[in-house]
C-alpha positions in Angstrom: -23.3 24.9 23.9 -19.7 24.4 22.7 -17.5 22.1 24.6 -13.7 22.6 24.5 -12.8 19.0 25.7 -10.7 17.3 23.2 -10.8 13.7 24.1 -7.1 13.7 25.0 -6.1 13.8 28.6 -3.4 16.2 29.7 -2.0 13.4 31.9 -1.4 11.2 28.8 0.2 14.1 26.9 2.6 14.9 29.7 4.1 11.5 29.1 5.0 12.5 25.5 8.6 13.3 24.7 9.8 16.9 24.2 10.3 16.4 20.5 6.5 16.2 20.0 5.4 18.3 23.0 7.8 20.9 24.1 8.1 21.9 27.8 5.1 20.6 29.7 4.7 23.8 31.7 3.9 25.7 28.5 1.0 23.6 27.5 -2.1 25.5 26.4 -5.4 24.3 25.1 -3.9 24.7 21.6 -0.8 22.8 22.6 -2.9 19.9 23.9 -4.7 19.7 20.6 -1.6 19.7 18.4 0.5 17.5 20.8 -2.1 14.7 20.8 -0.6 11.2 20.8 -3.5 9.9 18.9 -5.1 11.0 15.7 -8.2 13.2 16.1 -11.6 12.3 14.6 -13.5 14.9 12.6 -17.1 14.2 11.8 -18.4 16.8 9.3 -22.1 17.0 8.3 -23.0 19.4 5.5 -26.8 19.9 4.9 -28.1 19.0 1.4 -28.6 22.6 0.3 -25.1 23.6 1.4 -23.6 20.5 -0.1 -25.1 21.5 -3.5 -23.6 25.0 -3.1 -20.2 23.4 -2.4 -20.4 21.2 -5.4 -21.2 24.2 -7.6 -18.4 26.4 -6.1 -16.0 24.3 -4.1 -13.8 27.3 -3.1 -16.7 29.2 -1.4 -17.5 28.6 2.3 -20.7 26.7 3.1 -22.2 25.8 6.5 -21.5 22.5 8.2 -21.6 21.0 11.7 -18.3 19.6 13.0 -17.7 17.2 15.8 -14.1 16.6 17.0 -13.2 13.6 19.1 -16.9 13.1 20.0 -16.9 16.0 22.4 -16.4 19.3 20.6 -19.3 20.5 18.5 -19.2 23.4 16.2 -22.5 24.5 14.7 -22.6 26.4 11.4 -18.8 26.1 10.9 -17.5 27.2 7.5 -16.0 24.7 5.1 -14.6 24.7 1.6 -12.3 22.6 -0.6 -8.7 23.4 -0.8 -5.5 22.3 -2.7 -3.3 23.3 -5.6 -2.6 21.8 -9.0 -1.2 18.6 -7.5 -3.2 18.1 -4.3 -6.7 19.2 -5.2 -9.3 16.4 -5.2 -13.0 16.9 -6.0 -15.9 16.4 -3.5 -16.5 12.8 -4.5 -12.9 11.8 -4.1 -10.7 12.6 -1.0 -11.0 16.3 -0.9 -8.7 18.5 1.2 -10.8 20.8 3.4 -10.5 24.1 5.2 -12.6 24.6 8.4 -13.2 28.1 9.7 -15.0 27.7 13.0 -16.1 31.3 13.3 -17.0 32.0 9.7 -20.7 32.0 10.4 -20.7 32.0 14.2 -18.5 34.8 15.5 -16.2 33.9 18.3 -16.5 30.1 17.8 -13.1 28.4 18.1 -11.7 24.9 18.7 -9.1 25.0 21.5 -8.4 28.7 20.6 -8.0 27.8 16.9 -9.9 29.8 14.4 -9.1 27.8 11.3 -7.8 24.3 10.4 -6.7 22.8 7.1 -7.5 19.1 6.7 -4.9 18.1 4.0 -5.3 14.9 2.0 -1.5 14.5 1.8 -1.8 12.9 -1.7 1.7 14.3 -2.5 3.2 13.0 0.8 2.2 9.3 1.5 4.3 9.5 4.6 2.0 12.2 6.1 5.1 13.4 7.9 6.9 16.2 6.2 4.5 19.0 7.0 5.0 18.3 10.7 8.7 17.6 10.5 9.6 20.7 8.4 7.3 23.1 10.4 9.1 21.8 13.5 12.5 22.6 12.0 11.5 26.1 10.9 10.0 26.8 14.3 13.3 25.7 16.0 15.1 28.2 13.7 12.9 31.1 14.8 10.9 31.2 11.6 7.1 31.2 12.1 5.5 28.0 10.9 2.1 26.4 11.4 1.5 23.6 14.0 0.6 20.2 12.5 -1.1 17.1 13.8 -3.3 14.3 12.2 -6.9 13.2 12.0 -9.4 10.8 10.5 -12.2 12.6 8.6 -15.8 11.5 8.0 -17.8 13.6 5.6 -21.6 13.1 5.5 -21.3 9.5 6.6 -18.4 8.8 4.2 -15.0 7.8 5.8 -12.4 9.8 3.9 -9.5 8.2 5.8 -6.4 9.7 7.2 -5.4 13.4 7.0 -2.7 15.9 8.0 -4.3 18.5 10.2 -2.6 21.9 9.9 -3.1 25.2 11.7 -4.6 27.9 9.5 -2.9 31.2 8.8 -5.5 33.1 10.8 -5.4 35.8 13.5 -4.5 33.3 16.2 -1.5 32.2 14.1 -0.3 35.8 13.9 -0.9 36.3 17.7 1.1 33.2 18.5 4.1 34.3 16.5 4.1 38.1 16.8 3.6 40.5 19.7 1.7 42.9 17.4 -1.0 41.2 15.3 -2.3 44.3 13.5 0.1 44.1 10.5 -0.4 43.0 6.9 -0.6 39.3 6.2 -0.2 38.1 2.6 -0.8 34.9 0.7 2.0 34.6 -1.9 -0.3 33.1 -4.5 0.5 30.4 -7.1 4.0 30.7 -8.5 3.9 34.5 -8.1 6.7 36.8 -6.8 6.2 39.7 -4.5 5.7 42.2 -7.3 2.3 40.5 -8.2 -0.9 41.6 -6.5 -1.4 39.6 -3.3 -4.4 38.4 -1.4 -4.2 40.3 2.0 -5.8 38.2 4.7 -5.1 40.6 7.6 -4.3 44.3 8.0 -5.9 47.5 6.8 -7.0 48.4 3.3 -6.5 45.3 1.1 -5.6 47.5 -1.9 -2.7 49.1 -0.1 0.3 46.8 -0.7 3.0 49.6 -0.6 5.2 47.5 1.8 5.5 44.8 -0.9 6.2 47.4 -3.6 9.0 48.9 -1.5 10.6 45.5 -1.0 10.4 44.7 -4.7 12.0 48.1 -5.5 14.8 47.4 -3.0 15.3 44.0 -4.6 15.7 45.6 -8.1 18.4 48.1 -6.9 21.4 47.4 -9.3 24.1 48.5 -6.9 24.8 45.6 -4.4 25.8 47.8 -1.5 22.7 50.1 -1.9 20.5 47.0 -2.4 21.7 45.4 0.8 21.0 48.6 2.8 17.5 49.0 1.1 16.6 45.3 1.8 17.7 45.7 5.4 15.2 48.5 5.9 12.2 46.4 4.7 13.1 42.8 5.4 13.9 40.8 8.6 17.3 39.8 7.3 18.2 37.2 10.0 14.9 35.4 9.6 15.0 35.6 5.9 18.5 34.0 5.8 17.2 31.2 8.1 14.1 30.8 6.0 16.2 30.4 2.8 18.7 28.1 4.5 15.9 25.7 5.7 14.1 25.8 2.3 17.5 24.6 0.8 18.3 22.1 3.6 14.9 20.4 3.3 14.9 20.4 -0.5 11.8 22.6 -0.7 11.8 22.8 -4.5 8.3 24.2 -4.6 8.9 27.0 -2.1 9.7 30.6 -2.5 13.5 30.2 -3.0 13.3 28.0 -6.1 9.7 28.4 -7.4 8.2 31.6 -6.0 5.4 29.3 -4.5 4.1 28.2 -1.2 4.9 31.1 1.0 3.2 33.8 3.2 4.5 37.1 4.5 3.8 39.2 7.5 4.6 42.9 8.0 5.5 43.1 11.6 4.5 46.6 12.9 7.0 46.4 15.8 10.0 46.1 13.4 8.4 47.6 10.3 9.8 44.7 8.4 8.5 41.8 6.4 8.9 38.2 7.5 8.6 35.3 5.1 6.7 32.2 6.3 6.9 28.7 4.8 3.9 26.7 3.4 3.1 23.7 1.3 5.8 21.4 2.8 4.5 18.1 1.5 7.2 17.3 -1.2 10.3 17.5 0.9 13.7 15.8 1.1 13.4 14.7 -2.5 15.9 12.5 -4.3 19.0 13.7 -6.0 21.4 16.5 -5.2 20.3 20.0 -4.0 23.1 22.6 -4.1 23.7 24.2 -0.6 24.6 27.4 -2.5 21.8 27.3 -5.1 22.1 29.1 -8.4 19.4 30.2 -10.9 17.2 31.4 -8.0 13.7 32.2 -9.0 12.6 34.2 -6.0 13.5 37.8 -6.7 14.1 38.6 -3.0 16.3 35.5 -2.6 18.3 36.4 -5.7 18.7 40.0 -4.7 19.8 38.9 -1.2 22.3 36.2 -2.4 23.8 38.4 -5.1 25.4 40.7 -2.5 28.6 39.9 -0.6 26.9 40.6 2.8 23.9 38.4 1.8 26.1 35.4 0.9 28.1 35.9 4.1 25.0 35.9 6.3 23.6 32.8 4.4 26.9 30.9 5.1 26.8 32.0 8.7 23.2 30.8 9.2 23.8 27.6 7.3 26.6 26.6 9.6 24.7 27.6 12.7 21.4 25.9 11.8 23.1 22.7 10.6 24.3 22.2 14.2 21.5 23.8 16.2 18.4 22.8 14.2 19.3 20.2 11.5 20.8 17.6 13.9 20.5 14.1 12.5 19.7 12.3 15.7 17.0 14.8 16.7 15.3 14.7 13.2 15.3 10.9 13.2 13.9 10.8 16.8 11.2 13.2 15.7 10.3 11.0 12.7 10.0 8.0 15.0 7.7 9.8 17.4 5.3 11.3 14.8 5.5 8.0 12.9 4.1 6.2 16.0 1.2 8.7 16.2 0.4 8.1 12.5 0.7 4.3 12.8 -1.9 4.3 15.6 -4.3 6.3 13.5 -3.8 4.2 10.4 -4.2 0.9 12.3 -7.7 2.0 13.3 -8.6 2.5 9.7 -6.7 -0.3 8.0 -4.0 -2.6 9.4 -2.7 -3.1 5.8 -2.3 0.7 5.4 -0.4 0.8 8.7 2.0 -1.9 7.6 2.6 -0.2 4.2 3.3 3.1 6.0 6.2 1.5 7.8 8.0 1.6 4.4 7.2 5.3 4.1 8.8 6.0 7.5 11.9 4.1 6.5 12.1 5.9 3.2 11.9 9.3 4.8 14.6 8.4 7.3 16.8 7.4 4.4 16.2 10.6 2.6 17.0 12.7 5.7 20.2 10.8 6.3 21.2 11.3 2.7 20.4 15.0 2.7 22.2 15.5 6.0 25.3 13.8 4.6 25.2 15.9 1.5 24.9 19.2 3.4 27.8 18.2 5.7 29.9 17.5 2.6 29.0 20.8 1.0 29.5 22.8 4.2 33.0 21.4 4.5 33.9 22.9 1.1 34.7 26.6 0.8 32.1 28.8 -1.0 32.9 28.8 -4.7 34.8 31.6 -6.2 33.9 32.9 -9.7 35.3 30.6 -12.3 38.5 31.7 -14.1 38.6 31.9 -17.9 41.5 31.0 -20.2 43.0 33.5 -22.7 40.3 32.5 -25.3 37.5 33.4 -22.9 36.4 29.9 -22.2 36.6 27.4 -19.3 36.0 23.7 -19.0 33.4 22.4 -16.5 34.7 19.1 -15.1 32.6 18.3 -11.9 29.1 16.9 -12.5 26.6 15.2 -10.3 23.6 13.0 -11.2 20.0 14.1 -10.4 17.0 11.8 -10.9 13.5 13.4 -10.9 11.3 10.6 -12.3 11.3 7.4 -14.3 14.1 5.3 -12.6 16.8 6.3 -15.2 20.2 4.7 -15.6 23.1 7.2 -15.2 26.7 6.2 -15.6 30.0 7.4 -17.2 30.9 5.0 -20.0 33.4 5.5 -22.9 31.7 5.9 -26.2 33.5 6.3 -29.6 36.7 6.9 -27.6 35.2 9.7 -25.5 34.5 9.7 -21.8 30.8 10.6 -21.4 28.0 11.3 -19.0 25.2 9.0 -20.0 21.4 8.9 -19.3 19.1 6.1 -20.3 15.3 6.3 -20.1 14.1 2.9 -19.0 10.5 4.0 -18.2 8.0 6.5 -19.5 8.2 10.1 -18.1 11.9 9.9 -17.4 13.4 13.2 -16.2 17.1 13.0 -15.2 20.2 15.2 -15.5 23.8 15.8 -14.8 24.4 19.1 -12.9 27.3 21.4 -12.1 27.1 24.6 -9.9 29.3 27.4 -11.2 29.7 31.0 -10.0 29.8 33.6 -12.7 30.3 37.4 -12.6 27.9 39.7 -14.4 27.9 39.1 -18.1 26.7 37.0 -21.1 27.9 33.5 -21.6 27.6 30.5 -23.9 27.2 27.0 -22.4 28.2 24.3 -24.9 28.7 20.5 -25.1 29.1 17.8 -27.7 26.1 15.4 -27.5 25.0 12.1 -29.1 21.6 10.4 -28.7 19.7 7.3 -29.8 16.0 6.5 -29.9 14.8 9.5 -27.9 11.0 9.7 -27.7 10.7 13.1 -26.0 8.6 14.3 -23.2 7.4 17.8 -24.0 7.9 19.6 -20.6 8.0 23.4 -20.1 11.8 23.4 -19.3 12.7 21.6 -22.6 12.1 18.8 -25.1 14.2 15.6 -25.2 17.9 16.0 -24.5 19.6 19.4 -24.1 21.4 22.0 -22.1 20.0 24.8 -19.8 20.5 26.2 -16.3 18.4 25.2 -13.3 15.2 27.2 -13.1 15.4 28.2 -16.8 14.1 27.0 -20.1 15.8 25.9 -23.3 15.2 25.9 -27.0 18.0 23.5 -27.9 16.9 19.9 -28.2 17.9 16.4 -29.5 15.2 13.8 -30.3 15.3 10.5 -32.2 18.8 9.6 -33.3 21.8 11.9 -33.7 25.5 11.5 -34.1 27.9 13.8 -32.2 26.7 17.4 -32.5 27.3 20.6 -30.5 24.5 22.1 -28.5 24.6 25.6 -26.9 22.6 27.6 -24.4 23.0 31.3 -23.8 23.1 32.7 -20.2 22.9 36.3 -19.0 23.9 37.1 -15.4 22.9 40.5 -13.9 25.3 40.2 -10.9 27.8 37.7 -9.5 25.7 34.6 -9.0 26.0 30.9 -8.5 24.0 29.0 -11.2 23.5 25.3 -11.8 24.3 24.0 -15.3 22.0 21.2 -16.4 22.6 18.5 -19.1 19.4 16.6 -19.2 17.1 14.0 -20.7 13.3 14.3 -20.7 12.0 11.3 -22.5 9.7 8.2 -22.5 12.4 6.2 -24.2 16.0 6.6 -25.5 19.4 7.6 -24.3 21.9 10.4 -24.5 25.7 10.8 -24.1 27.4 14.1 -23.2 31.1 14.3 -24.0 32.8 14.8 -20.6 35.6 17.0 -22.1 33.4 19.2 -24.1 31.4 21.0 -21.4 32.5 24.6 -21.6 31.4 28.1 -20.6 32.5 30.9 -22.9 32.2 34.7 -22.6 30.0 36.4 -25.1 31.2 39.8 -26.2 28.5 42.5 -26.3 
């Protein structure tokens, strides 16, 4: 017999604040589970034969028994390992797990929940950003999974603290859409909408004509016709909100910037596709993130933003959501509340871990404050107009901002050989840092140039480029400087299909060494066909 008691009294939950809970009168069994003021406890037991199967094929479901909070028992629940390139851990480590309660026992659910993800959160030591960002997207009217926390024990081994996330199953669709019969797609790993998708709901998995129609609309060369075609196939208001919040939260590994970590639902009631966020465990990163991003990798985002109407709707949503959703006091209050839940769970595991986690809470608060300040500054500035060129077809780029990705680099603006420069010094291995400048360009071909000097560069061979060089954000480069070099001119060719804001990048990817970019030499020049 399956019990649906969750070990968390409703009376206790009613004392929680609205940031965590929402209106008390709307509490359902699912709400009670996700609004818990204490971390849940999952005890998972996989029989030896099933354990051997899982070790052989860790992505295939095997049978297990699951006890939650000592009162809920699921027999023959489905379990498999999960995680991408950065978060996957093997069975003998701290594996992230997916639980499908009805995989082998039809109709079996936990508090109305069909599927849960137990995320090891190795890429987010704060354990907080999945919950915080899902809360923000939900406030903006963009469907997002509910998130709580738990301690996981697997076959007698205590795996420690986990982020517990609602699965993208039928109950998720029912919760967010009035008609749950539509197509639900997993975006896949760094794949755009024109790649074959895994369809997890809807008729005929091989029929993906709705995605093909959206891709065709995104490729329409005429901006006015493209906007009309996109509007027939895409929920434009929600897509604008989705894009704004990916930018606000610095979701560099989402759809907007990396064609990754997203889902899509074709709502039968509107006959339009809705984008849904995922993988929000590396958020509010350091450095500057342009409010009006250029070099967009997502084809739908690029098609949307490269129309006057799309840019106008984006600006409108950015101003609206900054006030209604991205309020600083509300975000910090939410961080304090969920931080208290996490602290209580960590204390039960390790008081030292709980004390160390206090620094993670403070660090996330600082990143949120910095991001909020940066967005406020950019919102106060008018949207950029396409840059103007001199009679010789060139223009100088004067405004640059520092961005640090890894390695604790030194970035300053010294005078070298009589030149004002932008300088980057690699003090540690794996340094990735850059100076960046957003520019808006009309359709055409361009040459981005600068005079550069370097010393002692031991390069990092990353896909975007080697050593020091020039490129645009989201792109790759062939130009490079390594070792020692006196002043030399580097160039990077750019081709723009339609008026677009891109981000110019002058960077260093190195284990050691330094580079100077002549401040007065940064130029964009038109290339004649």
